[in-house]
C-alpha positions as CSV (number, residue, x, y, z in Angstrom):
1,X,-114.9,-70.4,23.5
2,X,-114.8,-68.2,26.6
3,X,-111.9,-68.4,28.9
4,X,-112.5,-71.4,31.3
5,X,-109.1,-71.6,33.1
6,X,-106.3,-69.7,34.3
7,X,-106.3,-66.6,36.8
8,X,-108.7,-63.8,35.9
9,X,-108.0,-60.9,38.3
10,X,-111.4,-59.4,37.8
11,X,-113.0,-62.1,39.8
12,X,-110.7,-61.1,42.7
13,X,-112.0,-57.7,42.1
14,X,-115.6,-59.0,42.5
15,X,-114.5,-60.7,45.6
16,X,-113.4,-57.4,47.0
17,X,-116.9,-55.8,46.1
18,X,-118.7,-58.6,47.8
19,X,-116.8,-58.4,51.1
20,X,-116.9,-54.6,51.1
21,X,-120.8,-55.0,50.8
22,X,-120.7,-57.2,53.8
23,X,-118.7,-55.0,55.8
24,X,-121.1,-52.1,55.0
25,X,-123.9,-54.0,55.8
26,X,-122.6,-55.2,59.2
27,X,-120.6,-52.1,60.3
28,X,-122.7,-49.3,59.1
29,X,-126.0,-50.2,57.1
30,X,-127.4,-53.0,59.3
31,X,-131.0,-52.2,58.6
32,X,-130.6,-52.9,54.9
33,X,-130.0,-56.1,52.7
34,X,-126.6,-54.8,51.4
35,X,-124.6,-57.2,53.3
36,X,-126.7,-60.2,52.1
37,X,-126.2,-58.9,48.5
38,X,-122.5,-59.3,48.9
39,X,-122.9,-62.9,50.1
40,X,-124.9,-63.6,47.0
41,X,-121.9,-62.5,44.9
42,X,-119.7,-64.8,46.8
43,X,-122.3,-67.7,46.1
44,X,-122.3,-67.0,42.4
45,X,-118.5,-66.7,42.2
46,X,-118.3,-70.1,44.0
47,X,-120.7,-71.8,41.6
48,X,-119.0,-70.6,38.6
49,X,-115.3,-71.3,39.7
50,X,-115.9,-74.8,41.5
51,X,-118.1,-75.9,38.6
52,X,-115.2,-74.8,36.0
53,X,-112.9,-76.8,38.0
54,X,-114.9,-79.9,38.3
55,X,-115.6,-80.0,34.6
56,X,-111.9,-79.6,33.5
57,X,-111.2,-82.4,35.9
58,X,-114.0,-84.5,34.5
59,X,-112.8,-83.7,30.9
60,X,-109.1,-84.9,32.1
61,X,-110.5,-88.0,33.6
62,X,-112.5,-89.0,30.5
63,X,-109.4,-88.5,28.5
64,X,-107.6,-91.0,30.5
65,X,-105.7,-88.6,32.8
66,X,-106.1,-89.6,36.4
67,X,-108.1,-86.9,38.5
68,X,-108.8,-88.3,41.8
69,X,-111.8,-86.5,43.4
70,X,-110.2,-86.7,46.8
71,X,-107.7,-84.0,45.8
72,X,-110.7,-81.6,45.2
73,X,-111.6,-82.1,48.8
74,X,-108.2,-81.9,50.1
75,X,-107.5,-78.6,48.4
76,X,-110.8,-77.1,49.9
77,X,-109.8,-78.2,53.2
78,X,-106.3,-76.7,53.0
79,X,-107.7,-73.4,51.8
80,X,-110.6,-73.1,54.3
81,X,-110.2,-75.0,57.5
82,X,-107.0,-73.8,59.0
83,X,-108.2,-70.2,59.6
84,X,-111.7,-71.3,60.5
85,X,-110.7,-73.9,63.1
86,X,-108.1,-71.7,64.6
87,X,-110.5,-68.9,65.0
88,X,-113.2,-71.3,66.4
89,X,-110.6,-73.0,68.8
90,X,-109.8,-69.5,70.2
91,X,-113.4,-68.7,70.6
92,X,-114.1,-71.9,72.5
93,X,-111.1,-71.4,74.9
94,X,-112.3,-67.9,75.6
95,X,-115.9,-68.9,75.3
96,X,-116.4,-65.8,73.2
97,X,-120.3,-64.9,73.3
98,X,-121.0,-68.2,75.0
99,X,-120.1,-70.2,72.0
100,X,-119.3,-73.4,73.8
101,X,-123.2,-73.9,74.4
102,X,-123.6,-74.8,70.7
103,X,-120.1,-76.0,70.0
104,X,-120.7,-79.1,68.1
105,X,-122.7,-77.4,65.4
106,X,-119.9,-75.0,64.5
107,X,-117.4,-77.8,64.7
108,X,-119.0,-79.8,62.2
109,X,-119.9,-76.5,60.0
110,X,-123.6,-76.8,60.5
111,X,-124.1,-73.3,61.7
112,X,-126.7,-72.5,59.1
113,X,-128.8,-75.5,60.2
114,X,-128.4,-74.4,64.0
115,X,-129.6,-71.0,63.0
116,X,-132.6,-72.3,61.1
117,X,-133.5,-74.7,64.0
118,X,-133.3,-72.2,66.8
119,X,-134.4,-69.2,64.6
120,X,-131.6,-67.2,66.0
121,X,-128.0,-66.6,65.3
122,X,-126.4,-68.5,68.1
123,X,-124.1,-67.0,69.1
124,X,-124.5,-63.6,67.5
125,X,-120.7,-63.3,66.7
126,X,-121.1,-66.3,64.4
127,X,-124.0,-65.0,62.4
128,X,-122.2,-64.7,59.3
129,X,-120.8,-68.3,59.4
130,X,-124.1,-69.6,58.1
131,X,-122.8,-68.9,54.6
132,X,-119.5,-70.6,55.2
133,X,-121.6,-73.7,56.3
134,X,-123.7,-73.4,53.0
135,X,-120.5,-73.2,50.9
136,X,-119.1,-76.4,52.8
137,X,-122.3,-78.4,52.1
138,X,-122.2,-77.2,48.5
139,X,-118.4,-78.6,48.4
140,X,-119.8,-81.9,49.6
141,X,-122.5,-82.4,47.2
142,X,-121.7,-80.7,43.9
143,X,-118.6,-82.5,43.0
144,X,-120.5,-85.7,42.9
145,X,-123.3,-84.2,40.8
146,X,-120.7,-82.8,38.2
147,X,-118.6,-85.9,38.0
148,X,-121.1,-88.5,37.8
149,X,-124.3,-87.3,36.4
150,X,-124.7,-87.8,32.7
151,X,-123.7,-84.5,30.9
152,X,-127.0,-84.0,29.2
153,X,-128.5,-83.8,32.7
154,X,-126.2,-81.2,34.2
155,X,-128.0,-78.1,32.8
156,X,-131.5,-79.6,33.9
157,X,-130.0,-80.3,37.4
158,X,-128.7,-76.6,37.6
159,X,-132.2,-75.3,36.6
160,X,-133.7,-77.6,39.1
161,X,-131.7,-76.1,41.6
162,X,-132.7,-72.8,40.8
163,X,-136.4,-73.7,41.1
164,X,-135.8,-75.4,44.4
165,X,-134.6,-72.0,46.0
166,X,-137.7,-70.3,44.5
167,X,-140.1,-72.8,45.6
168,X,-138.4,-72.4,49.1
169,X,-139.0,-68.8,49.2
170,X,-142.8,-69.5,48.5
171,X,-143.2,-71.6,51.6
172,X,-140.7,-70.3,54.3
173,X,-141.9,-67.0,55.9
174,X,-139.5,-64.3,55.1
175,X,-138.9,-63.4,58.7
176,X,-137.6,-66.8,59.6
177,X,-133.9,-67.1,59.6
178,X,-134.3,-70.4,57.7
179,X,-135.2,-68.2,54.8
180,X,-131.6,-67.1,54.6
181,X,-129.6,-70.0,56.0
182,X,-131.1,-73.4,54.8
183,X,-128.7,-74.8,52.0
184,X,-131.2,-75.0,49.3
185,X,-132.2,-71.4,49.6
186,X,-129.0,-70.3,48.1
187,X,-129.2,-72.9,45.3
188,X,-130.3,-70.5,42.9
189,X,-127.2,-68.2,43.3
190,X,-124.5,-71.2,43.2
191,X,-126.5,-72.5,40.3
192,X,-126.5,-69.3,38.3
193,X,-122.7,-69.3,38.6
194,X,-122.5,-73.0,37.6
195,X,-124.9,-72.1,34.5
196,X,-122.3,-69.4,33.5
197,X,-119.6,-71.9,33.3
198,X,-121.5,-74.2,31.2
199,X,-122.4,-71.4,28.8
200,X,-118.9,-70.3,28.8
201,X,-117.7,-73.7,27.6
202,X,-120.2,-73.8,25.0
203,X,-119.1,-70.7,23.1
204,X,-118.6,-66.9,23.2
205,X,-121.0,-64.9,25.4
206,X,-123.9,-63.4,23.5
207,X,-123.7,-59.7,22.5
208,X,-126.6,-58.7,24.7
209,X,-124.9,-59.7,27.9
210,X,-123.5,-56.2,28.6
211,X,-126.6,-54.1,27.9
212,X,-128.8,-56.8,29.7
213,X,-126.5,-56.9,32.7
214,X,-126.6,-53.1,32.9
215,X,-130.3,-53.1,32.6
216,X,-130.8,-55.6,35.4
217,X,-128.3,-53.9,37.5
218,X,-130.3,-50.5,37.2
219,X,-133.4,-52.3,38.0
220,X,-131.9,-53.9,41.0
221,X,-130.4,-50.9,42.3
222,X,-134.0,-49.0,42.0
223,X,-135.7,-52.0,43.9
224,X,-133.0,-52.0,46.7
225,X,-133.4,-48.2,47.2
226,X,-137.3,-48.2,47.5
227,X,-138.7,-47.8,50.8
228,X,-140.2,-51.2,51.0
229,X,-140.7,-53.4,54.0
230,X,-137.5,-55.3,54.8
231,X,-139.0,-58.7,53.8
232,X,-140.2,-57.8,50.5
233,X,-136.9,-55.9,49.7
234,X,-135.1,-59.1,50.9
235,X,-137.2,-61.3,48.5
236,X,-136.9,-59.0,45.5
237,X,-133.2,-58.7,46.1
238,X,-132.9,-62.6,46.3
239,X,-134.8,-62.9,42.9
240,X,-132.9,-60.2,41.1
241,X,-129.3,-60.7,42.3
242,X,-128.6,-64.2,41.1
243,X,-129.0,-63.3,37.4
244,X,-127.5,-59.9,37.9
245,X,-124.2,-61.2,39.4
246,X,-124.1,-64.2,36.9
247,X,-124.0,-61.6,34.3
248,X,-121.2,-59.8,36.1
249,X,-119.2,-62.9,36.7
250,X,-119.7,-63.8,32.9
251,X,-118.5,-60.3,31.8
252,X,-115.5,-60.3,34.3
253,X,-114.5,-63.8,33.3
254,X,-114.7,-63.1,29.4
255,X,-112.9,-59.8,29.6
256,X,-115.9,-58.0,28.1
257,X,-116.9,-55.7,31.1
258,X,-116.6,-52.1,30.4
259,X,-113.0,-50.9,30.4
260,X,-113.5,-48.5,33.4
261,X,-115.0,-51.3,35.2
262,X,-112.0,-53.6,34.5
263,X,-109.6,-51.0,35.6
264,X,-111.4,-50.7,39.0
265,X,-111.6,-54.3,39.6
266,X,-107.9,-54.8,38.7
267,X,-106.6,-52.0,40.8
268,X,-104.1,-53.5,43.2
269,X,-105.6,-52.6,46.5
270,X,-108.9,-53.9,45.1
271,X,-107.2,-57.1,44.2
272,X,-105.5,-57.4,47.4
273,X,-108.8,-57.2,49.2
274,X,-110.2,-59.9,47.1
275,X,-107.1,-62.2,47.7
276,X,-107.6,-61.8,51.5
277,X,-111.5,-61.6,51.2
278,X,-112.0,-65.1,53.1
279,X,-110.2,-63.8,56.2
280,X,-111.9,-60.4,56.2
281,X,-115.3,-62.2,56.0
282,X,-114.3,-64.9,58.6
283,X,-113.1,-62.3,61.2
284,X,-115.2,-59.1,60.8
285,X,-118.0,-59.7,63.3
286,X,-115.5,-60.6,66.0
287,X,-113.9,-57.3,65.3
288,X,-117.3,-55.7,65.7
289,X,-117.9,-57.4,68.8
290,X,-114.7,-56.2,70.4
291,X,-115.6,-52.7,69.2
292,X,-119.0,-52.9,71.0
293,X,-117.1,-53.7,74.2
294,X,-115.0,-50.5,74.2
295,X,-117.7,-48.7,76.5
296,X,-117.3,-45.0,75.7
297,X,-115.9,-45.5,72.2
298,X,-119.0,-47.9,71.5
299,X,-121.2,-45.1,72.4
300,X,-119.7,-42.8,70.0
301,X,-119.4,-45.3,67.1
302,X,-123.2,-46.2,67.7
303,X,-124.0,-42.7,66.4
304,X,-121.2,-42.6,63.8
305,X,-121.7,-45.7,61.8
306,X,-119.6,-44.7,58.9
307,X,-116.7,-43.9,61.3
308,X,-117.4,-47.6,62.6
309,X,-117.2,-48.9,59.0
310,X,-114.0,-47.2,58.5
311,X,-112.3,-48.2,61.6
312,X,-113.9,-51.8,61.7
313,X,-112.9,-52.3,58.0
314,X,-109.3,-51.2,58.8
315,X,-109.1,-53.4,61.8
316,X,-110.3,-56.4,60.0
317,X,-108.1,-56.1,56.9
318,X,-105.0,-55.9,59.4
319,X,-106.1,-59.2,61.2
320,X,-107.0,-60.8,57.8
321,X,-103.6,-59.8,56.5
322,X,-101.7,-61.4,59.4
323,X,-104.0,-64.5,58.8
324,X,-103.1,-64.7,55.3
325,X,-99.3,-64.3,55.5
326,X,-99.1,-66.5,58.7
327,X,-101.5,-69.1,58.4
328,X,-103.5,-69.3,55.0
329,X,-100.9,-68.9,52.4
330,X,-98.3,-71.1,53.9
331,X,-100.8,-73.8,54.2
332,X,-102.4,-73.0,50.9
333,X,-99.0,-73.8,49.3
334,X,-99.5,-77.4,50.1
335,X,-102.2,-77.6,47.5
336,X,-99.7,-78.1,45.0
337,X,-98.9,-81.7,46.1
338,X,-102.7,-82.3,45.2
339,X,-103.1,-81.3,41.6
340,X,-106.8,-80.7,40.4
341,X,-107.6,-80.6,37.7
């Protein structure tokens, strides 16, 4: 059976890859879908890890060991809310980017619904928060599905979630923000990760996984590099990245990824970026906004986007490091009081 528990450093490495793609997309390559590709990696990882945790907890509960579901929610709150609400509080006090005008939406972590309704990222500095809202909505609903749905219906539910996302793409115009931000539009990536967990628990990964993932990766790379209209490029990237990243997660989790890839993903600086990736993601557009307000410097950076990427990434990592050591890690330590599973 594949490895379903314990720390797997290669997954932190994949987090680092994901957040680096997001930084590239927002600091340097904002006319491409590369940032969204990074978000898709995060979704697949979340689906994989959260489903694994929930299935282990269900196993324990059915074996007579108490596993209160409220512990899952408490642990998620301790991990995600402190930094988010501290940043939101500072933004509201300073009224950064006129955020007070839509404060209730961000307070209840419904940014994605707001963006879809307005068909605009309001305010722009919170544009990336749509994915954090989708994650929160996933955490609310998915534990109930995994815990209480009969086991024989779990795989059909996962497949239905994948189908729901693809049906949504057929009806929602690609130039609508709702195409990105409505929760069910990301169900395929979250469900792809969940499907990896279910497959992993049933036995060893198949021998074709590595060549199949490499082939799909090559196809995806070619598609992303083609000079296609942005909307078509986005649609194709959505269709290809969920299975591709599911394959990468399966390879990383099972330890069957190529040795060179394993060494890269487990390189200590990469692991560190993966560890603080939540903070990097949370803060990076606020760093970008600050950079754009530096007048003469902003004019230079506008014409040297890779320089902006390097400076912006460094500044974001510094802020995320402070957040990790001063806020996130100390509060995260409280999770030991709420074991799950």
